[in-house]
N, C-alpha and C positions, 0 to 999 in steps of 0.2 A: 221254575220246575213250581209244582202245583206247590200252595200254601196250605200244607197239611194238619198244621197244629190247632187251627179253629175247628176242625171237622174231628180230630181226635179227643179234644175235649167237651163236644157238644154230644157226641156218641155217649163219652161217658158218663156225662149227665143224664142223658137218656136210659143209660143203662142201671142208673142209680137205684131205679125200681127194686133190683135185687141187691144187697150189702153186700154179698159175698163177689168178691171177684173172681172167683172160679165159677160162675154159676153156668151150669149145664146149656148144650146148645140149643134144647125146646126152651129155656129160660131167654135166651137172646132171641129166638127167633118169634116168641111172643111179643116181647119188646117192641121188636120192630113192625110186628103187625099192628100192635098199638098205635104206632107213629102212623104208618098209613093211613089207620080210621080217623084220628086225628087230623091228620093231613086233606083226608077228603072233606071232612067237616068243614074245616076251615077254607074250603074251597082253592086248595094248595096243590089236590092232584084230579087229573083230569084224565077218564079212560073213553072218551067219544067225541064226538065233533063240537067244538067251544072254542073260548081262549083263555088264555091264562096271562094277568096282567100282575107283575111283580110290582111290591110295595115296597122293597128291600133295593132294588137296584132298576137299570133303565130296560130292561129285557122285556120281551112280549112272545107272546107264543100263540099262533092261529095252528087250530085243530081242524080236518074234513076228512072223511072217510065215506065210502059210496059202495054199495053192493053190486056188483058185475051181474053177468046174466049166467053164472053156474050154481046156481042156490043162494043156499045161507051166505054171508060176508063172513067169511073166513080171516079178515084182516082183525087184528089186535093192536091199541096203542095206547100210549100213558105217557104223561108228562108231571112229573112230580116237582113242584118249585119247594125251596129250602128242604131240598132230599136229606136226610138224615138230622134234620133239628139244624142245617146251616143255612143261613141267610144268602151266601153268595152262592148254594150250588142247589143246581138241579139234574134231574134225571130224565132223560127224553127215551122211548123206545117205539119199535115198530115191529110185528110179528105176524107173520104171514103164512096162515097153515093151508094144509094142503091134503087131498084124499079123505074118504068118507068119513073120518073124526079129526079132520083139522080144525076146524074154528074151537072145538074143545082142548085139543092139545095148544093151540094159538095162548086159549085162556089162562090155562093152566100154568103155560111159559112166563107169561106176562104178568101171574100173581108170585109166581117164586122169585124171578130172576131179583128183583129189588131188593126184598127182605133178605135172600139167600147172601146177594152181594155185601151188604152194610153189616151181617153176622161174619162172614167170613174175612172181611174187612178187619173188624174187631180182632177176629182171632190171629191174622197175621200181624196184625201190630202188636199184641200181646207175646209171640212168637219171639219177636225180635227183641223181646226184653224190656218195651216202652212201659211206663207205667201209665194208665189212662188217667189216673188222678192228677197227673202233673203236665205243665205245658211242655209240649215236645222241643227238644231243643232245634234251632234252625238247621244243622248240619245232619240232623235225622231225613229233611226232606230230598235228599240225594236217593234215597230209600223208596221215596214213596211212589214213583211209578212203576217200579218191578213190585212193591207190594200190592198197585191193583190190578198190574197182568195175572199175579199168581191167583191174586181174589175171585178174578173174573175165570180165570181157568177152571179153579175149583168149583165154582157156582155153577158153570155150564158143566160140568160132570156129574155134579149131584143133581142135577133139574133134569139130564137125562136119564140117569138112573130111576129117578123118580117117575117120570113117564112109563119107563121098561115094566116096573113094579105097579103103576097105579090099578087098584081094584075095580074103576068104573069107566076106564079109558083106554081104549082099543088103538095101541098107536104100531103095530104091526106093520101095518101098511098106509101110516097118516103121521103126518110131522110139520112140523113148523120150521120158519127162518126166524132169526132175530137179531137186529140190528140195535144197538143200545148206545147213549152218549152220555157221558157228566160232563158237565160246565161246572167248571169252580173257578171263579175270576175270571183270569185269563187263560185258562187252561182247558183244554177236550183232552178225555180220553175216551174213544170210540171202539166199540167191540162189536164184530160182526159175524154171523154166521149165516150162509145164503145169499142171495143175489137181491135185498132190498140196499138203495143207496144213498151216501149221505155225501151232500155236495154242497160247498160253500162259497158264496158272493163275497168277491174281495176286489176292489179297486186297483187299477193299474196306474202308473205313475203319471197319465194324461188322463184319468179319471173316467177310463174305460169300466164296465162292472164285467167282471171274467167269473167264469164256473170254474171249481176246481173238484175235483171228487177225489174225495178223501177217503174211499171205501173201495174193495175190491167185489166186484160181481163173482161169487164164487159159481161158476159153471165147468160143467165135465169136462169140456175140451180143452181148459187151462193147461197148459205142459206140467205143471209139478200136480196138479188136481190128478189129470189123466194118468199122471205115470203112478198114483199111489191106487187109485183105482185098478189101475192094470195088475199092479203087482199084487193086489189081494183076488185077480181071478174076476174082476169085475169088469165091464166091456162099455166101451162109450162110442157111439155113434148115432147117427140120424136116420129118422125114417123119411120112407121117399118122399111123402106127402107133409114132410116138413122140413124141408131144405134149409140149411142154418141154424137148426136147434137142435143141438145135440144133448143126449139124456146119457144118463148112468143106468145100467142094464145087468141083470143077472149073467152068470156064466152062458146060460142055456137062451140068453136074449130076450127070455119073457119079461113080464111086469116087473116092476111096476115104471121102470123109463122115466126116472128122475131128471129134470132139467136143472139141477142143483146138486153141487158137490159135497154140501156140509148142509146139516140140518138137525133138528131136534127129532126124538122119534125114527120112524123108517126103520123098525129094528129088523125087519127082512133085507136091509141093503146094509147094514152096518159091518157084518163080514166081507162086504165086496167093495169096501172101500171110503163108503160115505162115512163122516164123520161129524162131531158135533163141536169141534175145537174151534173158539174162535180167532181171528184176528185181531189183536189189542193194539190199538196205535195212540199216538199222541201229537198234538198239535197246542203250539201257545196263540194266542190271538193276537192280532197286530190292530192299530188302528184303522187299518185299510179293511178290515174284515168289518162286514156287514150284516150280513144272517146266514143261516143254514136251514138247507132242506133235506128231509129224511123223510124216504116216501117208498113204498112196495114197488115190486118188480111191475105191476100193471101198470103204473106209470110211466116209467121208464123204458119198458116194451115201444112205446110210441111218443115219447116225447124225448128230447135233449137235454141235457145238462144247463145249456146256455137258453134255451128255450124258456125252461123252468124259472130260472134266474129272472129273466127277463118279464117273463110274467109277473113273478112276484115285485119287481121293483117298480114295474108299472101300476101295481094296485094302490090306488088312493086310499082305500079301506083296508087296514093291514088287517082286520079282523075276518077279511073274506081273502087274504091271500091263498092260504091253503085252497079254500075251495075254488076259486077260478082255475089254480094248476089242475085240478082234477078235472073241472071241466072243460078243459082245453083239451084234456088227455082224452076226454071221453069223445069229443068232436074227431080227435084224429084217430081213434081206434077205429072209429065207424069208416074213415076215410080212409085208413092205409090197412084194414082188416077185416073189411067187410063180411061176414058171412063168419068168422070165426067168433065165439062168444067170448064177450067182455070179462076181462079180469076185474076181480076186487081191486079197489086204489084208496090208499092211504097217505095222508101227508102232514106233515108236522112242520112247520116254518118256526122258528126261534130267531126272533130279531135282537141283534145287541145292543139296539138303542131305541128308545120310544119316539126316537125321530130321528133320521139319516139325512145328511145334506144330499137330497135330491136333485137338487137345480146343478148340482156340480158334479153329478155322477151320469152320465150316458151309456143306455146298454147298446152291447153290440148287433149286429145284426142276425135274425134268428137263420140258425144254421139245422139242418137236419142231421 
């Protein structure tokens, strides 16, 4: 399970700028926003193409984003090293906007999710009568994952409401996906809304590097998603000129025709089965696990999980790993989808070790 005491103690120290333990919501949020500013100043927070090298552990992150052919780049991303002032904790996220205001929605979601998540985590800890001024007993760790899940659920609900009432962002026919991950020590907590994807590269017993998909692409034709949509009077079908591309529609079959079943915003579709509830999962890493790839759907539309893993593994310069995945996706898009406007693409590659034993690893044959 996650080693939560260090996080609790660190957050308590962070919040000590307010002596009153019953500080208000705005005070907690301002404190976390100050954390983000400090992290950015110390080059621990990245929200554009680049790299993050941890001085505290062996992790290394390569980040790259590319504008497609549909106008402004609506993808947003973030990597926050030492998340919550914890040396062994990292927050990563990719956010894929869509619709006329999609880039504004994605930017707002990227800003709110990390800060509100930390705030809600603190409140959930307080609600379980854990004193932030003292070290948490080890037996409290059994509640950790549930607290993370509840924190995520509360955070995503709050973000969706913020967008609904935001005076300067029109989210009625625009929205954003959100795939985020917290890594602390050997533990991953993954939260997903939409069709971005997280893939883990791990080695088999014979040394083969395998791709394991750790998230669900929330498409409208998934049985449970389709059932919820249809129960809400929404419709799921493909257009004649888009065979295989299922979309969720209003009862009358008119716009917007979303190719995802979960998203922030898109309030014109919320009463017809579209939700912003995340799927929250956990995985404990092992010594066989090498790196993780988070990417928006523009990449996965034309690149298989195994192809992406092989490309990253073959990158002699890990700083260029995410860029190599995107450039390969661009070539594949031109080859496989000629005549279709290329989507935005964003990739985060998180390596668990500064140097993994590549001479003992061989990638599997590229597959489509």
